[in-house]
Every structure is written in structure tokens, then in C-alpha cells.
C-alpha positions in Angstrom: 43.5 126.0 62.8 44.8 126.9 66.3 44.5 130.2 68.0 47.1 132.7 66.7 47.8 133.8 70.3 48.6 130.3 71.5 50.9 129.8 68.5 52.7 133.0 69.3 53.1 131.9 73.0 54.5 128.6 71.9 56.9 130.3 69.5 58.0 132.6 72.3 58.6 129.8 74.7 60.5 127.8 72.1 62.7 130.9 71.3 63.5 131.4 74.9 64.5 127.7 75.3 66.7 127.8 72.2 68.4 131.0 73.5 68.9 129.4 76.9 70.4 126.2 75.4 72.7 128.4 73.2 73.8 130.4 76.2 74.6 127.3 78.2 76.6 125.8 75.3 78.5 129.1 75.0 79.3 129.1 78.7 80.4 125.4 78.5 82.8 126.1 75.6 84.6 128.9 77.3 88.0 128.1 78.8 90.2 129.9 81.3 93.9 129.0 81.3 96.2 129.9 84.2 99.9 129.0 84.2 101.0 127.4 87.5 104.5 126.2 88.7 105.3 122.8 87.4 105.9 121.5 91.0 102.5 122.5 92.2 100.4 119.7 93.5 97.3 119.4 91.3 94.6 116.7 91.3 91.6 117.4 89.1 90.4 114.0 87.9 91.7 111.7 90.7 93.7 109.7 88.2 97.4 109.1 88.4 99.3 112.2 87.3 102.7 113.9 87.1 102.6 114.9 90.8 102.1 111.2 91.8 104.9 110.2 89.5 107.3 112.7 91.0 106.5 112.3 94.6 106.4 108.5 94.5 109.7 108.2 92.6 111.5 110.7 95.0 110.2 108.9 98.1 111.0 105.4 96.9 114.5 106.2 95.7 115.2 107.9 99.0 114.2 104.8 100.8 116.2 102.6 98.4 119.4 104.6 98.9 119.0 104.5 102.7 119.2 100.7 102.9 122.3 98.5 103.7 122.9 97.3 100.1 124.7 100.5 99.0 127.1 100.5 102.0 127.9 96.9 101.4 128.7 97.7 97.7 130.9 100.6 98.7 132.9 98.5 101.1 133.5 95.8 98.5 134.4 98.3 95.8 136.7 100.9 97.4 133.8 103.3 97.9 133.1 103.5 94.2 129.5 104.4 93.3 127.2 101.6 92.1 126.0 101.9 88.5 122.2 101.6 88.1 120.0 101.1 85.1 116.2 101.7 85.3 114.4 98.8 83.6 110.7 98.3 82.8 108.0 99.5 85.1 104.8 97.7 84.0 101.4 99.5 84.1 99.0 97.0 85.6 96.5 99.6 86.7 93.0 100.1 85.4 93.9 103.2 83.5 96.4 104.5 81.0 99.6 105.6 82.7 102.7 106.9 80.9 105.2 104.6 82.6 108.0 106.2 80.7 107.4 109.5 82.6 107.7 107.5 85.9 111.0 105.8 84.8 112.4 109.2 83.9 111.5 110.5 87.4 113.2 107.4 88.9 116.4 108.2 86.9 116.2 111.9 87.9 115.9 110.9 91.6 118.9 108.6 91.4 121.1 111.1 89.6 120.1 114.0 92.0 121.1 111.9 95.0 124.7 111.9 93.8 125.1 108.5 95.4 124.9 106.3 92.3 125.6 106.5 88.5 122.8 105.9 86.0 123.4 104.4 82.5 121.1 104.7 79.5 118.2 102.4 79.0 118.2 99.6 76.3 116.3 101.8 73.8 118.6 104.8 74.4 121.7 102.7 74.0 120.6 101.4 70.6 120.3 105.0 69.3 123.6 105.9 70.9 125.3 102.9 69.3 123.9 103.9 65.9 125.4 107.3 66.3 128.8 105.8 67.3 128.6 103.5 64.2 127.9 106.5 62.0 131.0 108.2 63.3 133.1 105.3 62.0 132.0 105.9 58.4 134.5 108.5 57.5 132.4 111.6 57.8 133.6 112.6 61.3 137.0 114.0 62.3 139.2 111.2 63.7 140.0 113.2 66.8 136.3 113.4 67.8 135.3 109.8 67.0 134.0 107.9 70.0 135.3 104.3 70.0 133.3 101.2 71.0 134.1 99.2 74.1 133.9 102.0 76.7 130.3 101.7 78.0 129.7 101.5 81.7 128.1 98.2 82.7 125.3 98.4 85.3 125.7 96.8 88.7 122.0 96.9 89.5 118.7 97.1 87.7 115.5 98.5 89.2 112.2 97.4 87.8 108.6 97.0 89.0 104.9 97.7 88.4 102.1 100.2 89.0 98.9 98.6 90.2 95.5 99.9 91.2 92.1 99.0 92.7 89.0 101.1 92.2 85.9 100.9 94.5 82.9 102.9 93.2 79.3 103.5 94.3 76.7 106.3 93.5 79.1 108.8 92.1 81.8 108.4 94.6 84.9 106.2 94.4 88.2 105.4 96.0 91.3 104.6 94.0 94.2 102.8 95.6 97.5 102.9 93.6 100.3 100.6 94.7 103.8 100.9 93.2 106.2 98.0 93.7 109.9 98.3 92.9 112.8 95.9 93.2 116.5 96.5 92.9 118.4 93.4 91.5 122.1 92.7 91.6 123.0 91.9 87.9 125.9 89.7 88.9 124.0 87.4 91.2 120.3 88.1 90.4 119.8 88.7 94.1 117.1 91.2 95.1 118.9 93.7 97.4 115.9 96.0 98.0 112.1 95.8 97.6 110.0 98.9 98.0 106.3 99.6 98.1 104.3 102.8 98.1 100.6 103.3 98.2 98.4 106.3 97.3 94.7 106.4 98.1 92.3 109.0 96.6 88.7 109.7 97.4 86.8 111.2 94.5 83.2 112.6 94.5 81.7 113.3 91.1 79.8 116.5 90.5 76.0 116.1 90.4 75.8 118.5 87.4 78.0 118.4 84.3 77.5 119.7 80.8 
């Protein structure tokens, strides 16, 4: 049998350790939530986020609309606005990126420019056509039925990809994101604009984490 005093000391030390672990776990589980403006630039993980999507789309569309193709189109079409459709933007990066969020930011940037018109995507058109079909089935007042054959055809499609390269060593890494976009004339398949935007982030991991 061991000495009762030694056993008591061991028990006391074990109790203190258990209380310390419980306290750390409790601190780790606490969360503080603060609401911030949606246009605030935030970057916690270093990964692609909503701020990157918004800023890249705005800058690239501004560059796109400042190029000669739009003036040439206006001259040939009595100053009418070109109609644009946003096609597929492929995620070829090393991480999960919601490319649909980026395509919506592209649409928003185009529309807010008031220089072009934007038509619905392929998936959106399918749902709209289903609704138009249902209106023909006798349940909708005739005066409010929307007929087929009046959709606006796009003059140009924009499509592209999001790419990335990651270089990591000893808890530090650099991520390079490269976004490539191309605007294509749907009549001739000619590429009238090619844009590229790069974002580089340096991330240093914390030496202590729970």
C-alpha cells in the first residue's frame, strides 16, 4: 500500500488538471458574434471569400466595359445596348468555391453599369419557361398570360475560370488566385475581350490552437 499522503497529493494534482482542462474547453466553446456591414473587407482564413468575389467581379467588368468592343457594337447597332449572358465560371482552384456567387456578382456588376442588358442563365430560363407553360393551361387570366417567342437573345457570353496555386512551408503559406474571363461574340464566336485578375495572400498560422 502506498502512503496516504502521496495518494492525496496525486489526487489533488489530478483534480487540478481536470479542472484546468475543463476550463480551457469551456473557453474554447464560447463564441462572440458581432454584426458588421456586408461590404466590410474581412479575411479570416485566407481562403477565397465574398469580398474577393465582389471586388474581382467589379474590377473585371469595369475593365471589360472600358474596351473597344462595346463602342464598335454601339456603332453597328444604332447605339443599342448589347445583351450579355453570364455563362459558366469553372472552379479549378485547390479549394471549394461557390462559383454561383461569383457569377451573380458578375451579373450585378454588368447591370449596375447601365451599359449592357443581362438575360437569365440557362437554368433560370428553364424555370421561367415552365412558368410560362403553366400560364397556358387555363388557370391564368388571358390578359395576364405571357406568350412565348419574346425572349431577348444574347449578343455576347462571358465565361471563364478561377485558378489557384498554394505554396506552404512551416506554418506559413502564400495563395495566388487567378481569375480568367473571356467575352465571346455569339454570332461569330470571336473573343472580343479577355481579362485576368490575380490576388495573392500571405497567411501565417497560429502556433497555438485548441
